[in-house]
C-alpha positions in Angstrom: -97.3 -46.8 47.3 -95.7 -43.4 47.5 -94.0 -41.5 44.7 -93.7 -42.8 41.1 -90.5 -42.8 39.2 -91.2 -41.5 35.9 -87.7 -40.5 34.9 -87.8 -42.1 31.5 -88.4 -39.9 28.5 -91.4 -42.0 27.4 -93.4 -40.1 30.0 -93.2 -36.8 28.2 -95.1 -36.0 24.9 -93.2 -33.4 23.0 -96.4 -33.1 20.7 -98.2 -31.1 23.4 -100.4 -31.1 26.2 -103.6 -33.1 26.6 -106.3 -33.2 29.4 -105.2 -35.2 32.3 -107.6 -38.0 32.8 -107.8 -37.4 36.5 -108.1 -33.6 36.9 -108.8 -32.4 33.3 -106.0 -29.8 33.2 -103.4 -29.8 30.4 -100.3 -32.0 30.8 -97.6 -33.2 28.6 -96.9 -36.1 30.9 -98.1 -39.7 29.9 -98.5 -42.9 31.9 -96.9 -46.2 30.5 -100.2 -46.8 28.6 -99.8 -43.4 26.9 -102.7 -42.1 29.0 -102.4 -38.2 29.8 -101.8 -37.7 33.5 -99.9 -35.6 35.8 -97.4 -37.7 38.0 -99.1 -36.4 41.2 -102.7 -37.2 39.8 -101.4 -40.8 39.1 -99.9 -41.1 42.6 -103.2 -39.9 44.2 -105.1 -42.3 41.9 -102.8 -45.3 43.3 -103.3 -44.2 46.8 -107.1 -44.3 46.3 -107.1 -47.5 44.7 -104.8 -49.8 46.9 -106.6 -53.0 45.7 -106.1 -52.4 41.9 -104.0 -54.9 40.0 -100.5 -54.5 40.6 -97.4 -54.1 38.2 -94.3 -55.9 39.2 -90.7 -56.1 38.0 -88.5 -58.9 39.2 -90.6 -59.4 42.3 -90.7 -55.6 43.0 -94.0 -53.8 43.4 -93.9 -50.7 41.1 -97.5 -49.5 41.6 -101.0 -50.3 40.1 -101.3 -51.8 36.7 -102.8 -48.4 35.6 -100.1 -46.0 37.0 -96.6 -47.6 37.8 -93.0 -46.6 38.1 -90.3 -47.2 35.6 -88.4 -50.5 36.4 -85.1 -49.8 38.3 -82.0 -49.3 36.1 -79.4 -52.0 36.3 -76.3 -50.6 38.1 -72.7 -51.3 37.0 -70.2 -52.6 39.6 -68.6 -49.3 40.1 -72.1 -47.7 41.1 -72.7 -45.9 37.8 -76.1 -46.4 36.2 
C-alpha cells in the first residue's frame, strides 16, 4: 500500500492526545473513523493486513477500510489545487 495521505485537518484532534490503538503511545492523530493512530502505525497495520477490506474512491485503492488515505483533491485546469 505504501504511505497514507492524511493531509486533511480531520486527522488532527486539537482536544489532545489519546493512546494510539496500535502502539499505545499518545497521539493527536486520528484515522477517518476517529480512531487514535499514528500515521506510521496505520501504514504498518495496512502492510500487515493486505487482505483487509479496501476503501476505494473513483476506482482508486486508497488503502484498507480501517486506515486509508484522503481522496485526491480535484485539480483546476491551470494545475492549482
